[in-house]
N, C-alpha and C positions, 0 to 999 in steps of 0.2 A: 489387591482387592480383599484379601482375608482380613487385613487390618481395618479396613473401612467397615466391613460387616461387624466386626467385634465392637467398634465404636458405636455403630447404630444400635446394636443389641444392648450395650451398656446404657446408652441414653434412654432406650425404651424401658429397661429395667429400673433405672433411677426414676423415670417418670411414674412408673407403676408404684414404686415404693413411696414416692412423694405424694401421690394422690391418695394412697392408702393411709398415710400418716395424717394428711389433712382431714380425710373423712373420719378417722377414729378420733381426732382432736375435736371435730365438730360434734360428734356423738357425745364425747365426754363433757363438753361445754353445755350441750343441751340437757344431759342428765343432771349435771350439777345445778343448772337453772331450775329444772323441774323439782329437784329435791328441795332446794331453798324455798320455792313457791309453796310446795306441799307443807313444809315445816311452818311457814307463816300462816297459811290458810287453816292448818289444824288447830291453831290457837286463837285466831282472829277472824272476825267477820268483816268483810270489806263492803263499804257503801259509798255512793257518791257524796261528796261534801256539798254543803249548801251553795258554795260558789262555783260548783262544777257546771260547765256549759252543757246544755242538752245535746247540741249537735256541734262537737268540737271541729275546728278546722285543722286539716292535716297539713303539715309543713311540706310544701312541694320540693324544697331543697334537700330533704332527708334522703339519704342514698341507700343505706343497707337496712336500717331499722326504721319503721314508720314512727314518726314523732308528731305530737300535737302542738300547735302553736300555743304558747303560754303554759304548757303542761296540762296535766289532768289531776286535779285535786281529789284525793280519796280520804275517807275516814276509816280507820282500823279500830274496831271495837273488840275488846277482850271477850271471849266466849265464856258463858257460864258452864262450867264442867258438869254440874249436876243436871242441868237442863239438857246438855248434849247427851249424857248417859241415858236419861229418860227417853229422849227421842230415839236413840239407838235401840233401846230395849223394845220400844213400840214398833219400830221397823222390823226387827228380827221376829217379833211375835206374829206380825202380819205375814211375813214371808214363810214362817214355819207351818207347813201343812200338818194338821193333827187330825 
């Protein structure tokens, strides 16, 4: 009986570590995705392209990630750094109580 208890405990321990590794891997993937998105959005503005459908159809066969039938065309426009700095200064002045 003692051997069976040890095997059960080892399986529980392995499951615990396995789930912990999966969760930390998910977190790492999410953080990398957010960092990449932040890097892109810090330099570009995103707008719908002229051929973008107003109400896109969601692919019913997509399983894990929601996808749109035919894709979702977007336009990336390089931001004007001088304008961004001016907007940032105006926001900080409004927020600064004097």
